[in-house]
DONU-44948 format. One record per residue: x, y, z of N, C-alpha, C, O in turn; residue in one letter. Coordinates in steps of 0.2 Angstrom, whole numbers, plus 2048, in hexadecimal, padded with zeros to 3 digits. Atoms other than C-alpha are relative to their C-alpha. Layout:
BEGIN
 n.px n.py n.pz ca.px ca.py ca.pz c.px c.py c.pz o.px o.py o.pz residuo
    X    Y    Z     X     Y     Z    X    Y    Z    X    Y    Z       A
...
END
This chain:
BEGIN
 n.px n.py n.pz ca.px ca.py ca.pz c.px c.py c.pz o.px o.py o.pz residuo
  804  7FF  805   76F   D5A   E9B  803  7FD  7F9  809  7FC  7F9       X
  7FD  804  805   771   D51   E8A  804  804  7FB  804  80B  7FB       X
  7FC  7FD  805   77D   D55   E7C  7FC  804  7FB  7FE  809  7F8       X
  805  7FD  804   76E   D59   E71  7FE  807  802  7FE  80B  7FE       X
  802  7FA  7FD   769   D67   E7C  805  805  7FF  804  80B  7FD       X
  7FB  7FB  800   77A   D6F   E7D  802  802  7F8  804  807  7F7       X
  7FF  7FE  807   77C   D6E   E6A  7FB  805  7FE  7FD  80A  7FA       X
  805  7FB  802   76B   D77   E68  802  807  803  801  80C  800       X
  7FE  7FA  7FD   771   D84   E75  806  804  7FD  805  80A  7FD       X
  7FA  7FD  803   782   D87   E6D  7FE  803  7F9  800  809  7F8       X
  802  7FE  807   779   D89   E5C  7FC  807  801  7FD  80C  7FE       X
  803  7FA  7FF   76E   D96   E64  804  806  802  803  80C  800       X
  7FB  7FB  7FE   77D   DA0   E6C  803  802  7F9  805  808  7F9       X
  7FD  7FE  806   785   DA0   E5B  7FC  804  7FC  7FE  809  7F9       X
  805  7FC  804   775   DA7   E53  800  807  803  800  80C  7FF       X
  801  7F9  7FD   774   DB5   E60  807  804  7FF  807  80A  7FD       X
  7FA  7FC  800   787   DB9   E60  802  802  7F9  805  807  7F8       X
  7FE  7FE  807   789   DBA   E4D  7FA  802  7FB  7FB  802  7F5       X
  806  7FE  804   777   DBF   E47  802  806  7FC  7FF  807  7F6       X
  7FF  7FA  804   77E   DD0   E41  804  7FE  7FA  804  802  7F5       X
  7FC  801  805   78A   DC7   E36  7FC  7FB  7FB  7FF  7FA  7F5       X
  804  805  804   77D   DBB   E2E  7FC  805  7FB  7F9  80A  7FD       X
  803  7FC  805   776   DC2   E1E  7F8  7FF  801  7F6  7FA  803       X
  807  800  7FF   763   DC6   E1E  7FD  7FA  7FD  7F8  7F7  7FF       X
  803  805  803   75F   DB8   E12  801  7F9  804  7FD  7F5  803       X
  7FF  806  7FC   766   DAB   E1E  7FD  800  807  7FB  7FB  809       X
  803  7FF  7F9   75F   DB2   E2E  7F9  7FC  801  7F8  7F9  806       X
  807  803  7FF   74C   DAC   E2B  801  7F9  800  7FD  7F6  803       X
  7FF  808  800   752   D9A   E27  802  7FE  807  7FF  7F9  809       X
  7FE  802  7F9   75B   D99   E38  7FA  801  805  7F9  7FD  809       X
  805  7FF  7FC   74C   DA1   E41  7FA  7FA  7FF  7F7  7F8  804       X
  805  805  802   740   D94   E38  802  7FA  803  7FE  7F6  805       X
  7FE  806  7FD   74B   D86   E3E  7FF  7FF  807  7FD  7FA  80A       X
  801  800  7F9   74B   D8B   E50  7F8  800  802  7F6  7FC  807       X
  807  800  7FF   738   D8E   E4F  7FD  7F9  7FF  7F9  7F7  803       X
  802  807  802   735   D7D   E47  802  7FB  806  7FE  7F7  807       X
  7FE  804  7FA   73F   D75   E55  7FB  801  806  7F9  7FC  809       X
  805  7FF  7FB   734   D7D   E62  7F9  7FE  7FF  7F6  7FB  804       X
  807  803  801   724   D79   E5A  800  7F9  800  7FB  7F6  803       X
  800  807  7FF   729   D67   E59  800  7FE  807  7FD  7F9  809       X
  7FF  801  7F9   72E   D67   E6B  7F9  801  804  7F7  7FD  808       X
  806  7FF  7FD   71D   D6E   E70  7FB  7FB  7FE  7F7  7F9  801       X
  804  805  802   714   D62   E65  801  7F9  803  7FC  7F6  805       X
  7FE  807  7FC   71D   D53   E6E  7FD  801  807  7FA  7FC  809       X
  803  800  7F9   718   D5A   E7F  7F8  800  800  7F5  7FD  804       X
  807  800  801   706   D5D   E79  7FD  7F9  7FF  7F8  7F7  802       X
  802  807  801   705   D4B   E73  801  7FC  806  7FD  7F8  808       X
  7FF  803  7FA   70C   D45   E83  7FB  802  805  7F8  7FD  809       X
  805  7FE  7FB   700   D4F   E8E  7F9  7FD  7FE  7F5  7FB  802       X
  806  803  802   6F1   D48   E83  800  7F9  802  7FB  7F6  805       X
  7FF  807  7FE   6F8   D36   E87  7FF  7FF  807  7FD  7FA  80A       X
  801  800  7F9   6F9   D3A   E99  7F9  801  803  7F7  7FF  808       X
  807  7FF  7FE   6E7   D3F   E99  7FD  806  7FE  7F7  807  7FF       X
  803  7F9  803   6E5   D50   E91  7FD  804  806  801  805  80B       X
  803  7FC  7FB   6D9   D5B   E9B  7FF  7FD  807  800  800  80C       X
  801  803  7FA   6D6   D4E   EA8  807  800  804  807  801  80A       X
  7FA  7FF  7FD   6E9   D4E   EAC  802  807  802  804  808  808       X
  7FE  7F9  7FF   6EB   D61   EAB  7FC  803  806  7FE  808  809       X
  805  7FD  7FB   6DC   D64   EB7  800  7FC  806  7FC  7FD  80B       X
  800  803  7F9   6E1   D58   EC5  801  804  806  804  809  805       X
  800  7FC  7FA   6DE   D5F   ED6  803  7FD  806  806  800  80A       X
  7FD  803  7FB   6E4   D52   EE1  801  7F8  7FF  7FE  7F6  7FA       X
  7FF  808  801   6E9   D3F   EE3  802  7FD  806  805  800  80B       X
  7FF  805  7FB   6EA   D31   EEF  803  7FA  7FE  801  7F7  7FA       X
  7FB  806  803   6F8   D24   EED  802  7FB  806  803  7FE  80B       X
  7FE  805  7FB   6FC   D14   EF6  805  7FB  7FC  804  7FA  7F6       X
  7FB  805  803   70B   D08   EF3  805  7FF  805  805  7FF  80B       X
  7FA  801  7FC   71C   D05   EF9  806  805  7FD  806  806  7F7       X
  7FA  7FC  802   72C   D10   EF9  806  7FC  802  807  7FB  808       X
  7F9  803  7FE   73E   D09   EF9  805  805  800  805  809  7FB       X
  7FA  7FB  800   74E   D13   EFD  806  7FC  7FF  807  7F6  801       X
  7FA  803  802   75F   D0F   EF7  806  805  802  805  80B  802       X
  7FA  7FC  7FF   771   D15   EFC  806  7FC  7FD  807  7F7  7FE       X
  7FB  803  804   77F   D12   EF0  7FE  7FA  7FC  801  7F5  7FD       X
  803  805  803   774   D07   EE6  7FE  7F9  804  7FC  7F4  801       X
  801  805  7FC   771   CFC   EF5  7F9  801  804  7F8  807  806       X
  806  7FF  7FD   75F   CFA   EFC  800  801  807  804  7FD  80B       X
  801  7FF  7F9   75B   D01   F0D  7F9  7FE  802  7F7  800  808       X
  806  802  7FE   74A   CF9   F0D  7FA  804  7FD  7FB  809  7FA       X
  806  7FD  802   738   CFE   F09  7FB  800  805  7FB  7FD  80A       X
  805  800  7FB   729   D03   F12  7F9  802  7FC  7F9  804  7F6       X
  807  7FE  803   716   D06   F0F  800  808  7FF  803  80B  803       X
  7FF  7F9  802   713   D17   F07  7F9  802  7FE  7F5  7FF  7FA       X
  807  7FC  802   703   D22   F07  802  807  7FF  805  80A  802       X
  7FF  7F9  802   703   D32   EFE  7FA  804  7FE  7F6  801  7FB       X
  805  7FC  802   6F7   D40   EFD  802  807  7FD  807  80A  800       X
  7FD  7FA  804   6FA   D4E   EF0  7FA  805  7FE  7F5  802  7FC       X
  805  7FB  802   6F0   D5E   EED  804  805  7FC  809  809  7FE       X
  7FD  7FB  804   6F4   D6A   EDF  800  807  803  7FA  808  806       X
  7FA  801  804   6FF   D74   EDE  806  7FD  805  80B  7FA  802       X
  7FA  801  7FC   70B   D71   EED  7FF  7FD  807  803  7FF  80C       X
  801  803  7FA   703   D67   EFB  801  7F9  800  7FF  7F6  7FB       X
  7FE  807  801   709   D56   EFF  800  7FD  807  803  800  80C       X
  800  803  7F9   707   D4A   F0E  802  7F8  7FE  7FF  7F5  7FA       X
  7FD  807  801   711   D39   F0F  800  7FD  806  802  7FF  80B       X
  800  804  7FA   70D   D2C   F1C  803  7F9  7FF  802  7F6  7FA       X
  7FC  806  800   719   D1D   F1F  7FE  7FB  805  7FC  7FD  80A       X
  801  806  7FC   718   D0C   F27  7F9  7FE  800  7F4  802  7FE       X
  807  803  800   709   D01   F29  7FB  804  805  7F5  804  804       X
  803  7FC  7FB   704   D0C   F38  7FF  807  7FE  7FB  80A  801       X
  800  7FA  803   706   D1B   F2E  801  806  805  7FE  80B  806       X
  7FE  7FC  7FA   70E   D23   F3D  806  805  7FF  808  808  804       X
  7FB  7FC  802   71C   D2C   F34  7FE  804  7FA  7FC  801  7F5       X
  803  7FC  805   716   D3B   F2A  804  806  7FE  807  809  803       X
  7FD  7FB  803   71E   D47   F1F  7FC  805  7FC  7F8  803  7F8       X
  805  7FB  803   714   D57   F1B  804  805  7FC  809  808  7FF       X
  7FD  7FB  804   71A   D63   F0D  7FB  805  7FE  7F6  803  7FA       X
  805  7FA  802   711   D74   F0B  804  805  7FC  808  809  800       X
  7FB  7FB  804   71A   D7E   EFD  807  7FE  802  809  7F8  800       X
  7F9  802  7FF   72C   D7F   F03  801  7FE  808  807  7FE  80A       X
  7FF  802  7F9   728   D7B   F15  7FF  7F8  801  7FA  7F5  7FE       X
  801  807  7FF   72A   D69   F1C  7FF  7FF  807  803  802  80B       X
  801  802  7F9   724   D61   F2C  800  7F8  800  7FF  7F5  7FC       X
  800  807  7FE   726   D50   F34  7FB  7FF  806  7FC  802  80B       X
  805  801  7FB   718   D49   F3E  800  7F9  803  800  7F4  7FF       X
  7FF  807  7FD   71B   D3A   F4A  7FC  800  807  7F8  805  808       X
  804  800  7F9   714   D34   F5B  803  805  805  800  807  80A       X
  7FD  7FB  7FC   720   D41   F62  7FD  807  7FF  7FE  80B  803       X
  803  7FA  802   717   D4F   F5A  802  802  7F9  804  7FE  7F5       X
  7FE  7FD  807   71A   D5B   F4B  806  804  801  807  808  805       X
  7FA  7FC  800   72B   D62   F47  801  803  7F9  800  7FF  7F4       X
  7FE  7FD  806   730   D6E   F39  807  7FD  7FD  80B  7FD  802       X
  7F9  803  803   73E   D67   F2D  803  806  7FD  800  80A  7FA       X
  7FC  7FB  804   74C   D71   F26  804  7FD  7FA  809  7F9  7FB       X
  7FD  804  806   750   D6B   F14  808  803  7FF  80C  7FF  7FC       X
  7FA  7FE  801   760   D76   F15  805  7FC  804  80B  7FB  802       X
  7FC  804  7FC   767   D6A   F22  800  7F9  7FF  804  7F5  801       X
  801  807  802   761   D5A   F1B  800  7FF  7F9  7FB  801  7F5       X
  7FF  800  807   767   D56   F0A  7FA  7FC  7FC  7F8  7FE  7F7       X
  806  804  803   759   D49   F06  7FA  804  7FF  7F6  804  7FA       X
  806  7FC  800   74C   D56   F0A  801  805  7FB  7FC  807  7F7       X
  7FF  7FB  805   754   D63   EFF  7FF  7FD  7F9  7FC  801  7F5       X
  801  803  807   754   D57   EF0  7F8  7FF  7FF  7F6  800  7FA       X
  807  802  801   742   D52   EF4  7FC  807  7FE  7F7  806  7FA       X
  804  7F9  801   73C   D65   EF4  802  802  7F8  7FD  804  7F5       X
  7FE  7FF  807   746   D67   EE3  7FC  7FC  7FB  7FA  7FF  7F6       X
  804  805  805   73D   D58   EDB  7F9  803  800  7F6  802  7FA       X
  807  7FE  801   72C   D60   EDF  800  806  7FB  7FB  807  7F8       X
  800  7FA  804   731   D70   ED6  801  7FE  7F9  7FF  802  7F4       X
  7FF  802  807   735   D66   EC7  7FB  7FA  7FE  7FC  7F6  7FA       X
  805  806  801   726   D5A   EC8  7FD  801  7F9  7FC  806  7F7       X
  802  801  807   71F   D54   EB8  7FA  805  7FF  7F9  808  7FA       X
  806  7FC  801   70E   D5C   EBB  801  808  801  7FE  80C  7FE       X
  7FF  7F9  800   716   D6D   EBF  803  802  7FA  802  807  7F7       X
  7FD  7FE  807   721   D6D   EAF  7FA  800  7FB  7FA  805  7F7       X
  805  800  805   712   D68   EA5  7FA  805  801  7F6  807  7FC       X
  805  7FC  7FF   705   D73   EAD  802  807  801  7FE  80C  800       X
  7FE  7F9  7FF   70F   D83   EB1  806  802  7FB  805  807  7F8       X
  7FA  7FE  804   720   D83   EA8  7FF  801  7F9  800  807  7F6       X
  800  7FF  807   71C   D80   E96  7FC  805  7FD  7FD  807  7F7       X
  804  7FA  802   70F   D8E   E95  802  806  803  7FF  80B  801       X
  7FE  7F9  7FD   718   D9B   E9F  804  804  7FC  808  801  7F7       X
  7FC  7FC  804   720   DAA   E97  807  7FF  801  809  7FE  807       X
  7F9  801  7FF   732   DA8   E94  803  7F9  800  809  7F8  800       X
  7FE  807  800   732   D95   E93  802  7FE  7F8  7FF  800  7F4       X
  7FD  803  807   73D   D8D   E84  7FF  7F9  800  800  7F5  805       X
  800  807  801   73A   D7C   E7D  805  7FE  7FA  806  802  7F5       X
  7FB  802  805   747   D72   E73  7FF  7F8  7FF  7FE  7F4  804       X
  801  807  802   744   D62   E6A  808  7FD  7FE  80B  800  7FA       X
  7FA  802  801   754   D58   E6B  801  7F9  7FC  806  7F6  7FC       X
  7FF  805  804   750   D4A   E60  7FF  7F9  803  7FE  7F8  809       X
  801  807  7FE   74F   D37   E61  806  7FE  804  80C  800  804       X
  7FB  803  7FB   759   D2D   E6F  7FD  7FA  802  7F8  7F7  801       X
  802  806  7FC   758   D1D   E79  801  801  807  806  803  80A       X
  800  7FF  7F9   754   D1E   E8B  7FC  7FA  803  7F6  7F9  801       X
  803  806  7FC   750   D0F   E97  7FD  7FB  7FB  7F8  7F8  7FC       X
  802  805  805   74F   D04   E87  7FA  802  7FC  7F7  7FE  7F9       X
  805  7FD  803   742   D0F   E80  802  805  7FA  807  809  7FC       X
  7FE  7FA  804   743   D19   E70  7FC  806  802  7F6  806  802       X
  803  7FB  7FD   73F   D2A   E75  802  807  7FC  807  807  7F8       X
  7FE  7FA  803   73E   D3C   E6F  801  804  807  7FD  804  80B       X
  7FE  7FC  7FA   747   D48   E7B  7FE  807  7FF  7FF  80A  7FA       X
  802  7F9  800   740   D59   E7F  802  804  806  801  801  80C       X
  7FD  7FC  7FB   748   D66   E8A  7FC  806  801  7FA  80A  7FC       X
  804  7FA  7FE   73D   D74   E93  805  804  805  807  802  80A       X
  7FC  7FB  7FC   746   D83   E9A  7FC  806  802  7F9  809  7FE       X
  804  7FB  7FE   73C   D8F   EA5  804  807  800  80A  807  7FF       X
  7FD  7F9  800   73F   DA2   EA7  805  801  806  809  805  806       X
  7FB  800  7FB   749   D9E   EB7  807  7FC  7FE  80B  7FB  802       X
  7FB  804  803   755   D94   EAC  801  7F9  803  806  7F6  803       X
  801  807  7FE   74F   D83   EB4  7FF  7FC  7FA  7FA  7FE  7F6       X
  801  804  806   750   D75   EA8  7FE  7F9  802  800  7F6  807       X
  802  807  800   747   D64   EA6  800  7FD  7FA  7FE  800  7F5       X
  800  804  806   74A   D57   E99  7FB  7FA  801  7FC  7F6  805       X
  805  805  800   73C   D4B   E95  802  7FB  7FA  802  7FD  7F5       X
  7FF  805  805   73F   D3B   E8C  7F9  7FC  7FF  7F6  7F9  803       X
  807  802  802   72E   D36   E83  800  7FA  7FB  803  7FB  7F6       X
  800  806  804   72B   D25   E7C  7FD  801  7FA  7F7  804  7F9       X
  802  7FF  806   729   D25   E6A  7FA  7FC  7FE  7F6  7FE  7F9       X
  805  804  801   71C   D18   E6A  7FA  802  804  7F4  803  802       X
  806  7FF  7FC   711   D1B   E79  7FF  808  801  7F9  80A  803       X
  800  7F9  7FF   715   D2E   E7A  7FF  802  808  7FD  807  809       X
  800  7FF  7F9   716   D2C   E8D  808  802  802  80C  800  7FF       X
  7F9  7FF  7FE   725   D33   E97  804  7FA  803  801  7F6  807       X
  7FC  806  7FD   733   D26   E9A  804  803  806  805  7FF  80B       X
  7FB  7FE  7FB   73F   D31   EA4  7FF  808  800  7FE  80B  7FB       X
  7FF  7F9  7FF   740   D43   EAB  807  801  803  808  7FD  808       X
  7FA  7FF  7FD   751   D4A   EAF  801  808  801  7FF  80B  7FC       X
  7FE  7F9  7FF   757   D5B   EB6  806  800  805  808  7FB  808       X
  7FB  7FE  7FC   765   D63   EBF  7FF  805  805  7FC  80A  804       X
  801  7FB  7FB   765   D6C   ED0  807  801  803  80B  7FD  803       X
  7FA  7FF  7FC   772   D74   EDA  7FF  802  807  7FA  805  809       X
  800  7FF  7F9   775   D75   EED  802  807  801  805  80A  7FD       X
  7FE  7FA  7FE   779   D85   EF6  807  801  7FF  80A  807  7FD       X
  7F8  7FF  802   78C   D82   EF3  801  7FF  7F9  807  800  7F7       X
  7FF  800  807   789   D80   EE1  801  7F9  7FD  803  7F8  7F7       X
  7FF  807  802   78B   D6D   EE0  7FA  7FE  7FB  7F5  800  7FD       X
  805  802  805   782   D65   ED1  7FD  7F9  802  801  7F5  803       X
  803  806  7FF   775   D57   ED3  7FC  7FF  7FA  7F7  803  7F9       X
  804  802  806   76D   D4E   EC4  7FB  7FB  803  7FD  7F6  805       X
  806  804  7FD   75C   D47   EC9  7FD  7FD  7FA  7FB  800  7F5       X
  803  803  805   754   D3A   EBE  7FA  7FC  803  7FA  7FA  808       X
  806  803  7FE   742   D33   EBF  7FE  7FB  7FA  7FD  7FE  7F5       X
  802  805  805   73D   D23   EB5  7FA  7FE  801  7F8  7FB  807       X
  807  802  7FF   72B   D1F   EB2  7FF  7F9  7FD  801  7F8  7F7       X
  801  806  803   724   D0E   EAF  7F9  7FD  802  7F6  800  807       X
  807  803  7FE   714   D03   EB0  7FB  804  801  7F8  806  806       X
  805  7FB  800   708   D10   EAB  7F9  7FC  800  7F8  7F7  7FD       X
  807  803  7FF   6F5   D0D   EAF  7FC  806  7FF  7FD  80C  802       X
  805  7FA  801   6E6   D18   EAA  7FC  800  806  7F8  7FB  807       X
  804  7FF  7FA   6DE   D1E   EBA  7FC  806  7FF  7FE  80C  7FF       X
  805  7FA  801   6CE   D29   EB8  802  804  7FB  802  80A  7FB       X
  7FE  7FC  806   6D4   D2E   EA7  807  803  800  808  807  7FC       X
  7F9  7FD  7FF   6E6   D32   EAD  805  7FB  800  804  7F6  804       X
  7FA  805  800   6F5   D28   EA8  804  801  806  807  806  807       X
  7FD  800  7F9   6FE   D24   EB8  806  7FB  800  805  7F5  7FF       X
  7FA  805  7FF   710   D1C   EBA  7FF  7FD  807  800  800  80C       X
  801  803  7FA   70E   D0F   EC7  807  7FE  803  808  7FC  809       X
  7F9  801  7FE   721   D0D   EC8  804  806  7FE  804  808  7F9       X
  7FC  7FB  801   72D   D1B   ECA  807  7FF  804  807  7FD  80A       X
  7F9  800  7FD   740   D1B   ECD  803  807  800  803  80A  7FB       X
  7FC  7F9  7FF   74A   D2A   ED3  807  7FF  801  809  7FB  805       X
  7F9  800  7FF   75C   D2C   ED1  803  806  801  801  80C  7FF       X
  7FC  7FA  7FF   769   D38   ED6  807  7FF  7FE  80B  7FB  800       X
  7F9  801  803   779   D3A   ECC  801  7F9  7FE  807  7F6  7FE       X
  7FF  807  803   776   D29   EC4  7FE  7FB  805  7FE  7F5  803       X
  801  805  7FB   773   D20   ED5  7F9  800  802  7F6  805  803       X
  807  801  7FE   762   D19   ED9  7FF  802  807  803  800  80C       X
  802  7FE  7FA   75A   D22   EE8  7FA  7FE  803  7F9  7FC  809       X
  806  802  7FE   748   D1E   EE9  7FC  7FC  7FB  7FE  7FC  7F5       X
  804  804  805   73C   D11   EE1  7F9  800  803  7F8  7FE  809       X
  807  800  7FE   729   D13   EE2  7FC  7FB  7FC  7FD  7FB  7F6       X
  805  804  803   71C   D06   EDF  7F9  801  802  7F8  800  808       X
  807  7FE  7FE   70A   D0B   EDF  7FC  7FA  7FF  7FD  7F6  7FB       X
  805  805  800   6FC   CFF   EE3  7F9  803  7FF  7F4  7FF  7FD       X
  807  7FD  800   6ED   D0B   EE3  801  808  7FF  805  80B  802       X
  800  7F9  801   6EA   D1C   EDC  7F9  803  7FF  7F5  800  7FC       X
  806  7FD  801   6DB   D28   EDD  801  807  7FF  805  80A  802       X
  7FF  7F9  801   6D9   D39   ED6  7F9  804  802  7F4  801  802       X
  805  7FC  7FF   6CE   D48   EDA  7FB  7FD  806  7F5  7FD  804       X
  804  803  7FA   6C8   D41   EEB  7FF  805  805  803  809  806       X
  800  7FC  7FA   6C1   D4A   EFA  805  7FF  805  807  7F9  807       X
  7FA  801  7FB   6CF   D4E   F06  7FE  805  806  7FC  80B  805       X
  801  7FC  7FA   6CE   D55   F18  805  805  800  80B  804  7FE       X
  7FB  7FA  7FF   6D6   D66   F1B  806  7FE  805  80B  800  804       X
  7FB  802  7FB   6DF   D5E   F2A  806  7FC  7FD  80B  7FB  800       X
  7FB  804  803   6E9   D53   F1E  807  804  7FF  80C  802  800       X
  7FA  7FC  802   6F4   D62   F1A  801  806  805  804  80B  804       X
  7FE  7FB  7FA   6F5   D6B   F2B  805  7FD  804  805  7F8  807       X
  7FA  802  7FC   705   D6A   F35  7FD  7FE  807  800  7F9  80A       X
  803  802  7F9   6FB   D69   F46  7FA  7FB  7FE  7F4  7FD  7FD       X
  805  805  803   6F2   D59   F40  7FC  7FC  805  7FF  7FA  80A       X
  805  804  7FC   6E3   D51   F47  7FE  7FA  7FC  7FA  7F6  7FF       X
  802  805  804   6E1   D45   F39  802  7F9  802  808  7F8  803       X
  7FE  807  7FF   6E1   D32   F3D  7FE  7FB  7FB  7F8  7FB  7F9       X
  801  804  805   6E3   D26   F2F  7FB  7FA  801  7F8  7F7  7FD       X
  804  806  7FE   6DA   D18   F38  7F9  802  802  7F5  7FD  803       X
  806  7FE  7FE   6CB   D22   F3C  7FC  803  7F9  7FF  806  7F5       X
  804  7FE  805   6BD   D26   F30  7FE  808  801  7FB  80B  7FD       X
END
């Protein structure tokens, strides 16, 4: 999390810890400063949501995506493959890999399945680190933060001011929900689109992982601004790279797409 956020957090602690010693004439000025900071943060987020598509973005029900995904280990490419993704709000997702679309990963809430020619097996994210990170990323997904977090009771917003991210001049805004989960968004000062999202998760042993997602090559699809390139990093190391070639929103989807005992065949109509 950035130095700006910690500066704001420390200031808040000082205000709480010494509020009794602050004279009444100074207390309102401090409260007004904190309120103005939160109002600016919300204004920046509202402006970004409008640029993303406004109500068209907030009311998305599903999406169908095609492209390629590449994986990396210690900054070295491990190759790429064809990638098909079906997403349904709020927590259903199906990913099909290879040209034959014969390796399928199905995620329903916190449950994950793998479907291959051998059949269907349930996956245990606690035993596979990549799956644990994958599930955590879904909880911090941009649409979840913007559609659920920012309007939920107990959520705090902080404007951290101007900065430079990925060679973009950005305004940084941190959102902390009632569970003390935090996300920092770097918003382009010219386009008002998100340049980067970063957050920290901890594994069961308490180890800290900083996840970053960088968005680029935005295109307007059905009234919704969509990043066609996404880079995912973990503790500063590149992990995944997504390149989309086709996007469709609010399309009819078969129920069988999201059923573990699957009868859906992508080659059949």
